[in-house]
All heavy atoms as an XYZ file, in Angstrom:
808
protein
N     -18.191     68.293    -21.089
C     -16.782     68.574    -21.267
C     -16.538     68.849    -22.752
O     -16.940     68.063    -23.604
C     -15.970     67.356    -20.798
C     -14.485     67.515    -20.982
S     -13.479     66.094    -20.451
C     -13.747     66.084    -18.710
N     -15.893     69.958    -23.044
C     -15.628     70.268    -24.451
C     -14.497     69.388    -24.985
O     -13.811     68.694    -24.242
C     -15.375     71.767    -24.670
C     -14.020     72.228    -24.168
O     -13.010     71.549    -24.316
N     -13.997     73.412    -23.574
N     -14.303     69.431    -26.274
C     -13.373     68.545    -26.959
C     -11.929     68.717    -26.484
O     -11.221     67.732    -26.245
C     -13.483     68.772    -28.469
C     -12.740     67.829    -29.383
C     -13.132     66.379    -29.133
C     -13.017     68.197    -30.841
N     -11.471     69.950    -26.344
C     -10.095     70.168    -25.891
C      -9.893     69.727    -24.445
O      -8.851     69.154    -24.107
C      -9.686     71.620    -26.081
C      -9.447     72.045    -27.527
C      -9.085     73.527    -27.598
C      -8.386     71.208    -28.197
N     -10.884     69.974    -23.592
C     -10.789     69.502    -22.213
C     -10.702     67.979    -22.193
O      -9.921     67.402    -21.429
C     -11.992     69.957    -21.383
C     -11.962     71.429    -21.059
O     -10.876     72.045    -21.141
O     -13.036     71.980    -20.722
N     -11.500     67.315    -23.037
C     -11.463     65.858    -23.102
C     -10.085     65.376    -23.546
O      -9.519     64.453    -22.955
C     -12.550     65.320    -24.042
C     -12.500     63.834    -24.116
C     -13.148     62.968    -23.286
C     -11.719     63.046    -25.017
N     -12.803     61.673    -23.622
C     -11.931     61.695    -24.674
C     -10.858     63.335    -26.061
C     -11.318     60.638    -25.362
C     -10.246     62.294    -26.744
C     -10.483     60.968    -26.389
N      -9.530     65.972    -24.603
C      -8.227     65.557    -25.110
C      -7.138     65.762    -24.054
O      -6.274     64.905    -23.857
C      -7.883     66.317    -26.392
C      -6.584     65.910    -27.086
C      -6.627     64.440    -27.514
C      -6.331     66.796    -28.293
N      -7.203     66.877    -23.365
C      -6.241     67.132    -22.289
C      -6.354     66.068    -21.202
O      -5.337     65.566    -20.696
C      -6.454     68.527    -21.688
C      -6.090     69.638    -22.626
C      -6.445     71.013    -22.095
O      -5.758     71.963    -22.419
N      -7.492     71.166    -21.306
N      -7.575     65.706    -20.844
C      -7.787     64.677    -19.824
C      -7.306     63.318    -20.301
O      -6.728     62.549    -19.522
C      -9.271     64.587    -19.443
O      -9.669     65.750    -18.784
N      -7.552     62.994    -21.580
C      -7.084     61.720    -22.129
C      -5.554     61.667    -22.051
O      -4.987     60.670    -21.618
C      -7.555     61.548    -23.576
C      -7.186     60.216    -24.125
C      -7.918     59.072    -24.047
C      -5.965     59.874    -24.804
N      -7.228     58.038    -24.637
C      -6.024     58.503    -25.108
C      -4.833     60.579    -25.181
C      -5.002     57.831    -25.773
C      -3.803     59.916    -25.841
C      -3.902     58.556    -26.133
N      -4.911     62.725    -22.475
C      -3.444     62.791    -22.420
C      -2.953     62.652    -20.976
O      -2.070     61.850    -20.682
C      -2.961     64.099    -23.047
C      -1.466     64.287    -22.937
C      -0.590     63.572    -23.734
C      -0.932     65.182    -22.020
C       0.794     63.731    -23.618
C       0.429     65.351    -21.892
C       1.290     64.618    -22.701
O       2.650     64.777    -22.574
N      -3.535     63.427    -20.084
C      -3.131     63.387    -18.679
C      -3.306     61.987    -18.091
O      -2.455     61.508    -17.333
C      -3.943     64.393    -17.864
C      -3.576     64.433    -16.407
C      -4.375     65.451    -15.615
O      -5.408     65.939    -16.121
O      -3.969     65.731    -14.474
N      -4.386     61.312    -18.486
C      -4.652     59.967    -17.984
C      -3.624     58.942    -18.426
O      -3.495     57.878    -17.820
N      -2.891     59.237    -19.484
C      -1.865     58.320    -19.964
C      -0.466     58.688    -19.481
O       0.458     57.891    -19.615
C      -1.894     58.251    -21.489
C      -3.087     57.456    -21.958
O      -3.143     56.249    -21.786
N      -4.075     58.143    -22.519
N      -0.322     59.885    -18.939
C       0.981     60.299    -18.413
C       1.243     59.565    -17.101
O       0.478     59.688    -16.144
C       1.006     61.813    -18.175
S       0.969     62.771    -19.696
N       2.315     58.780    -17.097
C       2.636     57.983    -15.918
C       4.103     58.122    -15.505
O       4.621     57.322    -14.746
C       2.303     56.515    -16.167
C       3.109     55.891    -17.303
O       4.004     56.570    -17.857
O       2.841     54.723    -17.638
N       4.757     59.127    -16.008
C       6.168     59.307    -15.725
C       7.064     58.722    -16.800
O       8.235     59.076    -16.897
N       6.519     57.831    -17.612
C       7.281     57.209    -18.694
C       6.647     57.462    -20.063
O       7.322     57.872    -20.997
C       7.396     55.686    -18.479
C       8.254     55.345    -17.280
O       9.316     55.985    -17.108
O       7.852     54.458    -16.507
N       5.335     57.197    -20.171
C       4.633     57.252    -21.457
C       4.864     58.579    -22.167
O       5.181     58.626    -23.349
C       3.132     56.997    -21.245
C       2.342     56.946    -22.500
C       2.152     55.847    -23.298
C       1.623     58.007    -23.118
N       1.362     56.159    -24.372
C       1.020     57.493    -24.290
C       1.417     59.346    -22.820
C       0.236     58.270    -25.142
C       0.642     60.119    -23.662
C       0.064     59.579    -24.807
N       4.732     59.667    -21.442
C       4.827     60.996    -22.061
C       6.224     61.326    -22.578
O       6.397     62.243    -23.364
C       4.334     62.087    -21.096
C       5.180     62.254    -19.865
C       4.820     61.317    -18.714
O       4.097     60.318    -18.915
O       5.283     61.603    -17.593
N       7.218     60.560    -22.166
C       8.579     60.777    -22.671
C       8.806     60.118    -24.023
O       9.712     60.512    -24.771
C       9.618     60.276    -21.672
C       9.610     61.045    -20.393
N      10.197     62.280    -20.261
C       9.034     60.765    -19.201
C      10.011     62.727    -19.032
N       9.304     61.836    -18.367
N       7.967     59.135    -24.344
C       8.097     58.408    -25.603
C       6.953     58.672    -26.578
O       7.119     58.522    -27.781
C       8.157     56.899    -25.334
C       9.314     56.424    -24.470
C       9.133     54.953    -24.116
C      10.637     56.642    -25.186
N       5.791     59.032    -26.054
C       4.575     59.122    -26.858
C       3.859     60.437    -26.585
O       4.246     61.193    -25.704
C       3.648     57.946    -26.541
C       4.329     56.610    -26.635
C       4.578     55.858    -25.497
C       4.744     56.118    -27.858
C       5.207     54.626    -25.579
C       5.379     54.889    -27.953
C       5.606     54.133    -26.810
N       2.778     60.673    -27.333
C       2.010     61.887    -27.100
C       1.001     62.157    -28.189
O       0.580     61.261    -28.921
N       0.643     63.418    -28.306
C      -0.338     63.898    -29.272
C       0.323     64.999    -30.082
O       0.928     65.917    -29.515
C      -1.595     64.454    -28.565
C      -2.577     65.029    -29.564
C      -2.254     63.378    -27.702
N       0.208     64.904    -31.404
C       0.777     65.915    -32.287
C      -0.323     66.483    -33.167
O      -1.065     65.723    -33.795
C       1.872     65.302    -33.193
O       2.849     64.675    -32.372
C       2.506     66.352    -34.065
N      -0.412     67.790    -33.213
C      -1.333     68.490    -34.122
C      -0.485     69.475    -34.906
O       0.201     70.314    -34.314
C      -2.445     69.229    -33.355
C      -3.285     68.235    -32.544
C      -3.326     70.019    -34.327
C      -4.301     68.889    -31.616
N      -0.525     69.339    -36.230
C       0.280     70.230    -37.063
C      -0.471     70.577    -38.344
O      -1.461     69.945    -38.680
C       1.636     69.603    -37.376
C       1.569     68.290    -38.100
C       2.935     67.630    -38.237
O       3.940     68.189    -37.770
O       2.987     66.553    -38.829
N       0.040     71.571    -39.021
C      -0.567     71.978    -40.281
C       0.126     71.279    -41.446
O       1.268     70.862    -41.351
C      -0.483     73.502    -40.474
O       0.885     73.904    -40.380
C      -1.316     74.232    -39.427
N      -0.623     71.173    -42.546
C      -0.112     70.625    -43.805
C       0.031     71.750    -44.807
O      -0.690     72.752    -44.736
C      -1.084     69.584    -44.369
C      -1.342     68.342    -43.527
C      -2.488     67.541    -44.127
C      -0.078     67.510    -43.461
N       0.863     71.569    -45.783
C       1.046     72.604    -46.803
C      -0.068     72.599    -47.842
O      -0.128     73.481    -48.678
C       2.415     72.448    -47.470
C       2.587     71.145    -48.201
C       3.999     70.970    -48.733
O       4.965     71.162    -47.985
O       4.107     70.641    -49.920
N      -0.980     71.632    -47.796
C      -2.062     71.490    -48.796
C      -2.935     72.733    -48.984
O      -3.323     72.936    -50.117
C      -2.987     70.338    -48.453
C      -2.284     69.023    -48.508
O      -1.145     68.912    -48.105
N      -2.956     68.042    -49.003
N      -3.448     73.422    -48.088
C      -3.281     73.429    -46.640
C      -4.291     72.508    -45.945
O      -5.291     72.107    -46.524
C      -3.536     74.885    -46.269
C      -4.542     75.342    -47.270
C      -4.221     74.585    -48.544
N      -4.003     72.197    -44.706
C      -4.877     71.349    -43.922
C      -4.252     71.032    -42.583
O      -3.324     71.705    -42.144
N      -4.785     69.970    -41.938
C      -4.369     69.574    -40.602
C      -3.906     68.132    -40.588
O      -4.423     67.299    -41.325
C      -5.539     69.708    -39.622
C      -5.958     71.115    -39.403
C      -7.014     71.755    -39.993
C      -5.356     72.063    -38.550
N      -7.089     73.041    -39.549
C      -6.077     73.260    -38.650
C      -4.256     72.024    -37.683
C      -5.750     74.400    -37.934
C      -3.928     73.158    -36.969
C      -4.672     74.334    -37.097
N      -2.985     67.833    -39.687
C      -2.548     66.457    -39.417
C      -2.552     66.261    -37.906
O      -2.019     67.092    -37.165
C      -1.150     66.207    -39.950
C      -0.611     64.808    -39.579
C       0.793     64.554    -40.089
N       0.741     64.449    -41.545
C       1.624     65.010    -42.378
N       2.605     65.739    -41.906
N       1.522     64.848    -43.677
N      -3.164     65.158    -37.484
C      -3.209     64.789    -36.066
C      -2.616     63.396    -35.934
O      -2.931     62.505    -36.724
C      -4.667     64.790    -35.544
C      -4.729     64.269    -34.118
C      -5.281     66.174    -35.650
N      -1.775     63.201    -34.930
C      -1.266     61.875    -34.594
C      -1.392     61.704    -33.092
O      -0.943     62.564    -32.317
C       0.198     61.722    -35.009
C       0.763     60.364    -34.643
C       2.244     60.272    -34.989
C       2.791     58.944    -34.496
N       4.220     59.034    -34.218
N      -2.025     60.601    -32.694
C      -2.169     60.283    -31.275
C      -1.545     58.910    -31.063
O      -2.028     57.908    -31.606
C      -3.652     60.260    -30.843
C      -3.761     59.969    -29.354
C      -4.354     61.573    -31.195
N      -0.473     58.871    -30.293
C       0.177     57.604    -29.999
C      -0.707     56.769    -29.075
O      -1.212     57.273    -28.062
C       1.533     57.840    -29.343
C       2.529     58.465    -30.291
O       2.664     57.961    -31.419
O       3.172     59.472    -29.913
N      -0.862     55.495    -29.429
C      -1.739     54.603    -28.677
C      -0.968     53.517    -27.935
O      -1.552     52.816    -27.103
C      -2.739     53.944    -29.627
C      -3.582     54.900    -30.468
C      -4.441     54.118    -31.442
C      -4.431     55.799    -29.580
N       0.312     53.384    -28.235
C       1.101     52.340    -27.580
C       1.080     52.534    -26.068
O       1.184     53.656    -25.567
C       2.542     52.364    -28.101
C       3.305     51.129    -27.738
C       4.578     50.966    -28.550
O       4.677     51.526    -29.656
O       5.463     50.270    -28.052
N       0.888     51.431    -25.362
C       0.804     51.421    -23.898
C      -0.405     52.195    -23.364
O      -0.373     52.732    -22.253
C       2.094     51.951    -23.257
C       3.272     51.029    -23.492
O       3.054     49.810    -23.688
O       4.417     51.519    -23.492
N      -1.470     52.275    -24.173
C      -2.748     52.836    -23.708
C      -3.811     51.754    -23.869
O      -3.590     50.737    -24.532
C      -3.181     54.084    -24.506
O      -3.676     53.684    -25.792
C      -2.042     55.085    -24.653
N      -4.986     51.994    -23.317
C      -6.092     51.041    -23.443
C      -6.592     50.925    -24.885
O      -7.343     50.008    -25.213
C      -7.241     51.414    -22.499
C      -7.974     52.692    -22.864
C      -9.134     52.661    -23.615
C      -7.495     53.931    -22.446
C      -9.811     53.839    -23.947
C      -8.150     55.101    -22.770
C      -9.311     55.041    -23.518
O      -9.972     56.202    -23.849
N      -6.160     51.804    -25.769
C      -6.581     51.784    -27.172
C      -5.599     51.051    -28.085
O      -5.858     50.902    -29.277
C      -6.774     53.215    -27.681
C      -7.844     54.022    -26.968
C      -7.779     55.477    -27.391
C      -9.215     53.434    -27.238
N      -4.494     50.588    -27.544
C      -3.415     50.013    -28.343
C      -3.882     48.897    -29.281
O      -3.441     48.830    -30.424
C      -2.339     49.479    -27.401
C      -1.158     48.861    -28.083
C      -0.092     48.429    -27.090
O      -0.413     48.141    -25.911
O       1.075     48.398    -27.494
N      -4.785     48.056    -28.849
C      -5.236     46.914    -29.662
C      -6.643     47.088    -30.224
O      -7.164     46.181    -30.867
C      -5.172     45.633    -28.829
C      -3.778     45.268    -28.362
C      -2.817     44.923    -29.489
O      -3.278     44.371    -30.513
O      -1.609     45.195    -29.353
N      -7.258     48.223    -30.004
C      -8.640     48.444    -30.449
C      -8.681     48.694    -31.956
O      -7.890     49.470    -32.491
C      -9.232     49.644    -29.705
C     -10.692     49.868    -30.010
C     -11.272     50.972    -29.158
C     -12.746     51.127    -29.488
N     -13.386     52.132    -28.670
N      -9.602     48.037    -32.628
C      -9.747     48.212    -34.067
C     -10.415     49.529    -34.437
O     -11.148     50.124    -33.643
N     -10.133     49.967    -35.644
C     -10.700     51.214    -36.166
C     -10.872     51.052    -37.668
O      -9.936     50.642    -38.357
C      -9.765     52.397    -35.870
C     -10.247     53.718    -36.404
C     -11.159     54.467    -35.691
C      -9.782     54.206    -37.618
C     -11.603     55.693    -36.179
C     -10.214     55.421    -38.109
C     -11.131     56.169    -37.388
N     -12.047     51.364    -38.154
C     -12.298     51.291    -39.586
C     -11.920     52.626    -40.237
O     -12.424     53.685    -39.856
C     -13.769     50.976    -39.862
C     -14.045     50.676    -41.300
C     -15.450     50.132    -41.526
O     -15.985     49.467    -40.623
O     -15.994     50.400    -42.614
N     -11.019     52.558    -41.191
C     -10.525     53.770    -41.859
C     -11.686     54.600    -42.400
O     -12.650     54.070    -42.943
C      -9.581     53.373    -42.996
C      -9.007     54.558    -43.751
C      -7.850     54.163    -44.650
C      -8.286     53.639    -45.970
N      -7.158     53.482    -46.921
N     -11.548     55.894    -42.246
C     -12.502     56.864    -42.791
C     -11.763     57.678    -43.835
O     -10.702     58.231    -43.550
C     -13.047     57.797    -41.685
C     -13.803     56.979    -40.630
C     -13.930     58.889    -42.287
C     -14.167     57.779    -39.393
N     -12.307     57.732    -45.033
C     -11.628     58.466    -46.106
C     -12.651     58.993    -47.096
O     -13.556     58.275    -47.503
C     -10.655     57.539    -46.830
C      -9.884     58.210    -47.942
C      -8.838     57.279    -48.548
O      -8.840     56.072    -48.337
N      -7.935     57.849    -49.312
N     -12.514     60.256    -47.428
C     -13.282     60.820    -48.536
C     -12.545     62.023    -49.095
O     -11.733     62.649    -48.423
C     -14.718     61.169    -48.139
C     -14.872     62.231    -47.080
C     -14.916     63.579    -47.413
C     -14.996     61.882    -45.744
C     -15.065     64.551    -46.451
C     -15.155     62.850    -44.770
C     -15.195     64.177    -45.132
O     -15.340     65.143    -44.168
N     -12.821     62.292    -50.354
C     -12.187     63.419    -51.039
C     -13.183     64.004    -52.024
O     -13.458     63.419    -53.058
C     -10.917     62.967    -51.763
C     -10.145     64.131    -52.354
O     -10.660     65.239    -52.451
N      -8.922     63.888    -52.750
N     -13.703     65.167    -51.646
C     -14.640     65.891    -52.506
C     -14.006     67.179    -53.014
O     -14.684     68.186    -53.186
C     -15.938     66.193    -51.747
C     -16.611     64.981    -51.206
N     -17.228     64.053    -51.997
C     -16.740     64.534    -49.939
C     -17.724     63.088    -51.248
N     -17.433     63.356    -49.991
N     -12.700     67.158    -53.181
C     -11.984     68.333    -53.659
C     -11.096     68.923    -52.585
O     -11.060     68.467    -51.438
N     -10.373     69.964    -52.953
C      -9.388     70.585    -52.070
C      -9.964     71.129    -50.776
O      -9.250     71.252    -49.781
C      -8.663     71.726    -52.791
C      -7.751     71.224    -53.897
O      -7.446     70.007    -53.915
O      -7.347     72.044    -54.743
N     -11.238     71.459    -50.765
C     -11.838     72.081    -49.588
C     -12.737     71.148    -48.794
O     -13.404     71.586    -47.856
C     -12.599     73.343    -50.002
C     -11.666     74.397    -50.571
C     -12.380     75.666    -50.984
O     -13.543     75.860    -50.595
O     -11.768     76.469    -51.702
N     -12.770     69.860    -49.139
C     -13.607     68.907    -48.411
C     -13.013     67.509    -48.514
O     -13.434     66.697    -49.328
C     -15.041     68.925    -48.950
C     -15.991     68.097    -48.097
O     -15.643     67.745    -46.958
O     -17.092     67.801    -48.596
N     -12.022     67.242    -47.673
C     -11.400     65.920    -47.661
C     -10.935     65.570    -46.255
O     -10.699     66.445    -45.423
C     -10.224     65.858    -48.633
C      -9.094     66.778    -48.278
C      -8.981     68.108    -48.610
C      -7.940     66.455    -47.505
N      -7.818     68.619    -48.097
C      -7.158     67.624    -47.424
C      -7.476     65.298    -46.896
C      -5.952     67.665    -46.725
C      -6.269     65.338    -46.210
C      -5.524     66.514    -46.144
N     -10.868     64.273    -45.991
C     -10.433     63.816    -44.683
C      -9.995     62.358    -44.777
O     -10.526     61.585    -45.569
C     -11.552     63.944    -43.653
C     -11.108     63.661    -42.233
S     -12.413     63.952    -41.032
C     -13.558     62.674    -41.493
N      -9.030     61.989    -43.950
C      -8.537     60.628    -43.858
C      -8.184     60.354    -42.400
O      -7.401     61.096    -41.799
C      -7.289     60.457    -44.735
C      -6.502     59.160    -44.609
C      -7.358     57.963    -45.023
C      -5.233     59.229    -45.442
N      -8.782     59.297    -41.823
C      -8.462     58.873    -40.464
C      -8.191     57.378    -40.495
O      -8.946     56.611    -41.108
C      -9.613     59.154    -39.502
S      -9.984     60.905    -39.270
N      -7.109     56.951    -39.843
C      -6.724     55.547    -39.873
C      -5.767     55.249    -38.714
O      -5.248     56.166    -38.065
C      -6.041     55.207    -41.204
C      -4.794     56.021    -41.476
C      -3.533     55.513    -41.204
C      -4.870     57.317    -41.995
C      -2.380     56.261    -41.437
C      -3.731     58.067    -42.235
C      -2.495     57.534    -41.946
O      -1.370     58.274    -42.168
N      -5.540     53.955    -38.473
C      -4.552     53.514    -37.504
C      -3.342     52.979    -38.243
O      -3.474     52.291    -39.255
C      -5.107     52.385    -36.627
C      -6.284     52.701    -35.733
C      -6.641     51.462    -34.913
C      -6.012     53.880    -34.821
N      -2.163     53.292    -37.726
C      -0.920     52.752    -38.281
C       0.142     52.822    -37.200
O       0.281     53.865    -36.538
C      -0.477     53.552    -39.506
C       0.784     53.018    -40.151
C       1.171     53.821    -41.368
C       2.482     53.303    -41.935
N       2.948     54.110    -43.038
N       0.878     51.731    -37.037
C       1.999     51.694    -36.091
C       1.596     52.154    -34.689
O       2.257     53.011    -34.081
C       3.173     52.530    -36.605
C       3.704     52.028    -37.939
O       3.639     50.809    -38.179
O       4.182     52.860    -38.738
N       0.502     51.601    -34.186
C       0.016     51.904    -32.840
C      -0.254     53.395    -32.629
O       0.022     53.948    -31.564
C       0.978     51.393    -31.766
C       1.160     49.899    -31.813
C       2.323     49.340    -32.323
C       0.157     49.050    -31.360
C       2.478     47.961    -32.377
C       0.308     47.673    -31.420
C       1.473     47.140    -31.927
O       1.626     45.782    -31.981
N      -0.798     54.024    -33.663
C      -1.161     55.438    -33.550
C      -2.424     55.701    -34.362
O      -2.651     55.080    -35.401
C      -0.036     56.341    -34.030
N      -3.223     56.637    -33.879
C      -4.357     57.161    -34.628
C      -3.825     58.311    -35.468
O      -3.125     59.189    -34.947
C      -5.441     57.672    -33.672
C      -6.559     58.411    -34.356
C      -7.663     57.733    -34.820
C      -6.494     59.788    -34.529
C      -8.698     58.412    -35.453
C      -7.512     60.478    -35.158
C      -8.613     59.787    -35.621
N      -4.136     58.304    -36.753
C      -3.727     59.373    -37.660
C      -4.967     60.004    -38.272
O      -5.885     59.287    -38.687
C      -2.861     58.815    -38.794
C      -1.585     58.216    -38.339
N      -0.412     58.935    -38.277
C      -1.280     56.971    -37.903
C       0.550     58.151    -37.836
N       0.054     56.954    -37.600
N      -4.976     61.310    -38.352
C      -6.052     62.026    -39.017
C      -5.485     63.175    -39.826
O      -4.578     63.868    -39.363
N      -5.982     63.304    -41.034
C      -5.598     64.428    -41.892
C      -6.859     64.967    -42.530
O      -7.790     64.218    -42.821
C      -4.621     63.975    -42.977
C      -3.328     63.437    -42.429
C      -2.393     62.930    -43.512
O      -2.719     63.045    -44.710
O      -1.324     62.417    -43.143
N      -6.876     66.263    -42.773
C      -8.050     66.848    -43.395
C      -7.816     68.277    -43.826
O      -6.787     68.883    -43.522
N      -8.813     68.783    -44.514
C      -8.735     70.157    -45.011
C      -8.778     71.155    -43.849
O      -8.832     70.768    -42.681
C      -9.850     70.413    -46.032
C     -11.242     70.338    -45.418
O     -11.570     71.161    -44.540
O     -12.019     69.447    -45.828
N      -8.755     72.422    -44.189
C      -8.662     73.492    -43.187
C      -9.766     73.471    -42.139
O      -9.567     73.964    -41.026
C      -8.674     74.853    -43.890
C      -7.417     75.185    -44.691
C      -7.654     76.412    -45.550
C      -6.238     75.375    -43.767
N     -10.919     72.921    -42.465
C     -12.054     72.920    -41.549
C     -12.266     71.571    -40.851
O     -13.303     71.360    -40.240
C     -13.325     73.330    -42.299
C     -13.273     74.724    -42.874
C     -13.050     75.780    -41.794
O     -13.693     75.776    -40.751
N     -12.109     76.691    -42.036
N     -11.301     70.656    -40.912
C     -11.528     69.312    -40.381
C     -10.822     68.999    -39.057
O     -10.960     67.887    -38.548
C     -11.115     68.254    -41.411
C     -11.952     68.239    -42.673
C     -13.399     67.953    -42.406
C     -14.226     67.783    -43.666
N     -14.321     68.960    -44.528
N     -10.116     69.931    -38.472
C      -9.422     69.633    -37.219
C     -10.398     69.169    -36.141
O     -10.191     68.128    -35.509
C      -8.621     70.840    -36.727
C      -7.893     70.649    -35.396
C      -6.917     69.477    -35.465
C      -7.181     71.932    -35.005
N     -11.453     69.899    -35.928
C     -12.426     69.516    -34.899
C     -13.065     68.175    -35.225
O     -13.252     67.330    -34.342
C     -13.498     70.593    -34.739
C     -14.473     70.285    -33.621
C     -15.445     71.415    -33.349
O     -15.499     72.390    -34.132
O     -16.165     71.323    -32.339
N     -13.383     67.935    -36.481
C     -13.985     66.661    -36.904
C     -13.035     65.498    -36.620
O     -13.453     64.446    -36.118
C     -14.345     66.728    -38.385
C     -14.960     65.470    -38.933
C     -16.348     65.262    -38.413
C     -17.000     64.074    -39.129
N     -18.246     63.686    -38.512
N     -11.755     65.644    -36.944
C     -10.772     64.596    -36.694
C     -10.680     64.292    -35.199
O     -10.699     63.126    -34.787
C      -9.391     65.006    -37.251
C      -9.431     65.045    -38.779
C      -8.293     64.075    -36.743
C      -8.248     65.756    -39.415
N     -10.603     65.323    -34.382
C     -10.524     65.119    -32.936
C     -11.801     64.496    -32.390
O     -11.756     63.664    -31.476
C     -10.214     66.434    -32.226
C      -8.835     67.032    -32.523
C      -8.690     68.390    -31.863
C      -7.717     66.089    -32.105
N     -12.941     64.864    -32.956
C     -14.214     64.272    -32.541
C     -14.263     62.792    -32.901
O     -14.732     61.959    -32.108
C     -15.394     65.018    -33.191
O     -15.382     66.378    -32.739
C     -16.730     64.380    -32.837
N     -13.792     62.441    -34.075
C     -13.735     61.036    -34.473
C     -12.864     60.247    -33.489
O     -13.226     59.154    -33.044
C     -13.238     60.891    -35.922
C     -14.332     61.367    -36.874
C     -12.820     59.452    -36.231
C     -13.886     61.535    -38.306
N     -11.705     60.797    -33.148
C     -10.838     60.123    -32.182
C     -11.549     59.953    -30.843
O     -11.552     58.864    -30.250
C      -9.515     60.872    -31.998
C      -8.684     60.281    -30.908
C      -8.088     59.041    -31.076
C      -8.503     60.947    -29.709
C      -7.344     58.467    -30.057
C      -7.754     60.383    -28.692
C      -7.182     59.140    -28.852
N     -12.164     60.995    -30.352
C     -12.860     60.957    -29.060
C     -13.963     59.907    -29.069
O     -14.069     59.086    -28.158
C     -13.439     62.335    -28.734
C     -14.245     62.388    -27.460
C     -14.826     63.779    -27.250
C     -15.582     63.920    -25.960
N     -16.861     63.219    -25.946
N     -14.816     59.946    -30.087
C     -15.939     58.995    -30.138
C     -15.443     57.557    -30.224
O     -16.003     56.666    -29.587
C     -16.856     59.342    -31.306
C     -17.616     60.629    -31.062
C     -18.429     61.094    -32.257
O     -18.318     60.506    -33.363
O     -19.177     62.079    -32.092
N     -14.384     57.323    -30.985
C     -13.817     55.984    -31.088
C     -13.221     55.550    -29.753
O     -13.415     54.421    -29.304
C     -12.748     55.970    -32.188
C     -11.970     54.712    -32.235
C     -12.414     53.482    -32.656
C     -10.611     54.543    -31.851
N     -11.385     52.566    -32.558
C     -10.281     53.185    -32.063
C      -9.626     55.413    -31.372
C      -9.011     52.687    -31.805
C      -8.375     54.910    -31.112
C      -8.074     53.562    -31.325
N     -12.511     56.447    -29.091
C     -11.876     56.123    -27.817
C     -12.899     55.815    -26.723
O     -12.654     54.983    -25.853
C     -10.970     57.269    -27.375
N     -14.047     56.473    -26.802
C     -15.083     56.290    -25.761
C     -16.020     55.129    -26.063
O     -16.759     54.711    -25.188
C     -15.898     57.569    -25.610
C     -15.121     58.712    -25.035
C     -15.957     59.949    -24.855
O     -16.923     60.173    -25.627
O     -15.634     60.723    -23.940
N     -16.012     54.634    -27.293
C     -16.939     53.570    -27.693
C     -16.559     52.232    -27.081
O     -15.454     51.809    -27.069
C     -16.961     53.450    -29.215
C     -17.989     52.448    -29.683
O     -18.992     52.254    -28.999
O     -17.768     51.859    -30.758
């Protein structure tokens, strides 16, 4: 299963008639430029799961930050990090 199919399935698995009205998945661009991902974890099996922050900055074209805050997974990165951020989320969710 490719990454987008997995993310779609994860989202669908949490849709219960209520969750999707309050929570969800957001993927947007940053003006840096770069990407921002937010995945709401409240009322999911990941709500209480720990995550060790990932952060590095090797300049404008090689940086990434992934962390948990307020019952959500957050990922930000340069123009080439969207797939990496989603992969980190997937691997953490499946672990």
